[in-house]
C-alpha positions in Angstrom: -0.1 -0.1 0.0 1.9 3.1 -1.2 0.4 6.6 -0.3 1.2 9.3 -2.6 1.4 12.6 -0.5 2.7 15.9 -1.6 6.0 16.7 0.1 7.1 20.1 1.2 10.0 20.8 -1.1 12.3 23.8 -0.8 15.4 25.0 -2.6 18.1 27.3 -1.4 21.4 28.7 -3.2 24.4 26.6 -1.9 26.7 29.6 -2.0 24.9 31.5 0.6 25.4 28.5 3.2 28.4 26.8 1.8 30.4 26.6 4.8 27.7 25.0 6.8 26.8 22.6 4.1 30.5 21.5 3.6 30.7 20.7 7.3 27.7 18.3 6.8 29.2 16.8 3.7 32.3 16.2 5.6 30.4 14.3 8.3 28.7 12.2 5.7 31.5 11.7 3.1 33.7 9.5 5.4 37.3 8.7 5.0 38.6 8.1 1.5 41.0 5.3 1.2 42.8 6.4 -2.0 46.5 6.5 -2.8 47.4 10.0 -4.0 50.4 11.6 -5.8 49.2 15.0 -4.6 50.2 16.6 -1.4 48.2 17.0 1.8 45.4 19.4 1.6 46.6 22.9 1.9 50.3 22.2 1.1 52.1 21.9 -2.2 54.3 18.8 -3.3 57.8 18.8 -3.8 58.7 19.2 -7.6 61.3 17.2 -9.4 63.0 18.1 -12.6 60.6 18.2 -15.3 57.5 18.4 -13.2 54.9 21.4 -12.9 52.3 22.0 -10.2 48.9 21.2 -11.1 46.2 22.5 -8.7 42.5 21.6 -9.0 39.1 22.8 -7.6 35.6 21.8 -8.2 32.5 23.8 -7.9 28.8 23.4 -8.2 28.0 25.1 -11.4 29.0 28.7 -11.5 29.1 28.8 -7.8 32.1 31.1 -6.7 33.1 29.0 -3.7 34.6 25.6 -4.3 33.4 22.2 -2.7 35.5 21.6 0.3 34.5 18.0 1.0 33.1 14.9 -0.5 35.4 14.9 -3.7 37.4 12.0 -5.3 39.9 13.1 -8.0 41.6 10.8 -10.6 44.1 11.8 -13.3 44.4 9.5 -16.4 46.9 9.8 -19.4 45.0 11.0 -22.3 46.7 8.4 -24.6 45.2 4.9 -24.4 47.2 1.7 -23.9 47.2 -0.9 -26.8 44.5 -2.8 -24.8 42.3 0.3 -24.9 42.8 1.3 -21.0 43.7 4.7 -19.8 46.5 4.5 -17.3 45.6 6.0 -13.8 48.5 8.2 -12.9 47.3 10.1 -9.8 44.4 10.2 -7.4 43.3 12.1 -4.3 40.5 12.5 -1.9 41.5 16.1 -0.9 39.0 18.9 -1.9 41.7 21.0 -3.1 44.5 18.9 -4.2 47.8 19.6 -5.8 49.9 17.3 -8.0 53.5 17.2 -9.2 53.0 16.4 -12.9 55.4 15.8 -15.7 54.6 17.4 -19.0 52.0 15.6 -21.0 48.1 15.5 -21.9 45.8 14.3 -19.2 42.1 13.7 -18.4 41.1 14.8 -15.0 37.9 13.3 -13.6 36.1 14.2 -10.4 33.2 12.7 -8.7 31.0 14.1 -6.0 28.4 11.6 -4.8 26.9 10.4 -8.0 27.9 13.5 -9.9 31.0 13.7 -12.1 32.9 15.9 -14.4 35.9 15.6 -16.6 38.4 17.9 -18.4 41.4 17.6 -20.6 44.5 19.2 -19.2 47.9 19.8 -20.8 50.9 20.5 -18.7 53.7 22.3 -20.4 56.5 23.1 -18.1 54.5 25.8 -15.9 52.0 25.6 -13.1 48.5 25.2 -14.0 45.2 25.6 -12.0 42.0 24.1 -13.2 38.5 24.3 -12.0 35.9 21.8 -13.0 32.2 22.5 -12.8 29.8 19.8 -11.7 26.2 20.0 -12.9 24.9 18.8 -9.5 23.0 19.7 -6.4 22.4 18.3 -3.0 19.1 16.6 -1.7 18.4 16.2 2.1 15.0 14.5 3.0 13.1 14.5 6.4 10.6 11.7 7.2 7.8 12.6 9.4 4.9 11.0 11.4 2.4 13.6 12.0 4.5 16.6 12.9 7.5 14.6 14.4 10.6 13.7 12.7 11.1 10.0 12.5 14.7 8.7 13.7 17.0 8.1 11.0 17.2 4.4 11.8 13.3 3.9 11.5 13.4 4.9 7.9 14.8 3.6 4.7 15.1 6.0 1.6 15.7 5.0 -1.9 16.1 7.4 -4.9 15.0 6.4 -8.4 15.7 8.1 -11.7 12.5 8.1 -13.9 12.7 6.3 -17.3 11.5 8.6 -20.2 10.7 5.3 -22.1 8.0 4.5 -19.4 9.7 1.4 -18.2 10.6 0.8 -14.5 12.6 3.6 -12.9 16.3 3.0 -12.2 17.3 2.6 -8.5 20.5 4.7 -7.9 20.4 5.2 -4.1 19.3 2.6 -1.4 19.2 2.2 2.2 19.8 6.0 2.8 18.3 7.6 5.8 16.7 11.0 6.8 19.2 13.7 7.1 21.8 12.1 4.9 23.5 14.6 2.3 22.9 13.0 -1.1 24.9 14.7 -4.0 23.1 14.1 -7.2 23.5 15.2 -10.7 20.7 17.8 -11.8 17.6 16.2 -12.9 14.3 14.7 -11.9 13.9 12.0 -9.2 11.4 9.9 -7.3 12.3 9.4 -3.6 10.7 6.7 -1.7 10.5 6.6 2.1 9.7 3.4 3.9 8.8 3.3 7.7 10.8 0.6 9.5 9.3 -1.6 12.3 11.2 -2.2 15.5 11.3 -5.8 14.9 12.4 -8.3 12.4 10.0 -10.8 10.8 7.6 -12.3 13.6 7.4 -11.1 17.1 10.4 -12.7 18.2 13.2 -11.0 16.4 16.7 -11.5 17.6 18.3 -8.4 19.3 19.9 -6.3 16.9 18.1 -7.8 13.9 17.3 -5.5 11.0 13.9 -4.0 11.2 11.0 -5.0 8.9 9.8 -2.7 6.2 6.3 -1.8 7.0 3.5 -1.1 4.5 3.7 2.8 5.2 5.5 4.0 2.1 5.5 7.5 0.9 6.9 8.7 -2.5 7.5 12.1 -4.1 8.6 13.3 -7.4 11.2 16.2 -7.1 13.9 18.1 -9.0 17.6 18.6 -8.0 19.0 21.8 -9.5 22.7 22.6 -9.9 24.1 24.6 -7.1 21.1 24.2 -4.9 20.0 22.4 -1.9 16.8 20.7 -2.2 15.0 19.8 1.1 11.9 17.6 1.1 9.5 16.6 3.9 7.8 13.2 3.4 5.1 12.5 5.8 4.0 9.0 6.9 0.5 8.3 8.1 0.7 5.1 10.3 0.5 4.0 13.9 1.8 1.2 16.1 -0.8 -1.7 16.9 -0.5 -4.2 19.6 -2.4 -7.5 18.9 -4.1 -9.5 21.7 -6.4 -12.6 21.9 -8.5 -12.3 25.0 -11.5 -14.2 26.4 -13.2 -10.8 27.3 -12.6 -7.1 26.5 -9.8 -5.9 28.8 -8.6 -9.3 30.0 -5.2 -10.9 30.0 -3.8 -11.7 26.5 -3.6 -15.4 25.8 -0.1 -16.9 25.0 0.8 -19.1 22.1 -1.3 -17.2 19.6 -0.6 -16.8 15.9 -1.9 -13.6 14.1 -2.2 -12.8 10.4 -2.8 -9.3 9.4 -4.5 -9.0 6.1 -5.9 -6.1 3.7 -9.8 -6.2 3.2 -8.9 -7.8 -0.2 -7.1 -10.8 1.6 -3.4 -9.8 0.9 -1.3 -10.9 4.0 0.7 -8.0 5.4 2.3 -9.7 8.4 2.4 -12.9 10.4 3.3 -12.6 14.0 3.4 -15.0 17.1 3.0 -14.1 20.8 0.7 -13.0 23.6 0.8 -9.3 22.4 3.1 -8.7 19.3 3.1 -5.2 17.9 3.4 -3.9 14.4 3.4 -0.6 12.4 0.6 -0.1 9.8 -0.4 2.6 7.4 -3.5 4.1 8.1 -6.6 2.2 6.6 -8.8 -0.8 7.2 -7.4 -4.3 8.1 -8.5 -7.9 9.2 -6.6 -9.7 11.9 -7.0 -13.4 12.2 -5.8 -15.2 15.4 -5.2 -18.8 15.7 -4.8 -20.8 19.1 -5.5 -24.4 20.0 -6.8 -25.3 16.6 -9.4 -22.4 16.8 -9.6 -19.4 14.5 -10.9 -16.0 15.4 -11.0 -12.6 13.5 -11.7 -9.1 13.7 -11.8 -6.0 11.4 -10.2 -2.8 12.8 -9.2 0.7 11.4 -5.9 2.3 11.8 -5.6 6.1 12.3 -2.4 8.1 11.7 -0.3 8.5 15.0 -2.9 6.8 17.1 -1.2 3.9 18.7 -3.8 1.2 20.1 -4.4 -2.2 21.2 -6.5 -4.5 18.9 -8.2 -7.1 20.9 -9.7 -10.3 19.2 -12.3 -11.9 21.3 -12.0 -15.7 21.7 -15.6 -16.4 21.1 
């Protein structure tokens, strides 16, 4: 059951808040385990005879300030080898790298998340500074339940690129979380937010087990523009239900009960076992079937968003 809601989407120029954004990017980019022939950030490498200094910067579109975190640089020889490959001569994870390069023609490649740019560079016995422009922006998603933000570990985000031919969209980001900084090429995307249950399949998931995906799924179509931070709020409409089989309303739950939760059309959503297992469901109408000692009981109930409740099935 996928509920399509209109998210709140905002765009803001990155240049106005680039310092703060770069701190965020640095937090999410993580360490880059790359060998480099450049010097450490902010220092120039020692030059040998026949070498010149190549300094590189990258920016989002025509932004004046360079990107200061989250970049991966690679420099290849322009001339291909006999087998068709292009030798990698240097790489760096620095935002503002400097390389000691012998004369020659090279291809510089920079990646920023899923965005990238390339440029041909020729070294001819003198220092050279090159700037590469990335047609990319940044996406940050917040998932809500009612007016409250959901914890990042309770939501799984996926990003898809729509296919113009009308076939299924292509998945490009999976298992992201609210608040993650997603660097994406300029374009249109579909973002899917899936609310995660606390437990793994069944009611006796092992401690630390990966949470279940619930049927509370919200999607939104949005656009990422070059040099802009796009923020989207995706609002879930769901609640936590505790299932009980009882002899009378308000009485003690009966142990060793198996529960099946179905849609009105008969599609099974979850199977659970226990005296009072709980699960998260998107708002709507459902049927619960309880089985114990060879007997079957059922009840129809309705879920209202953000209204947690006990669902008692009477053993009669």
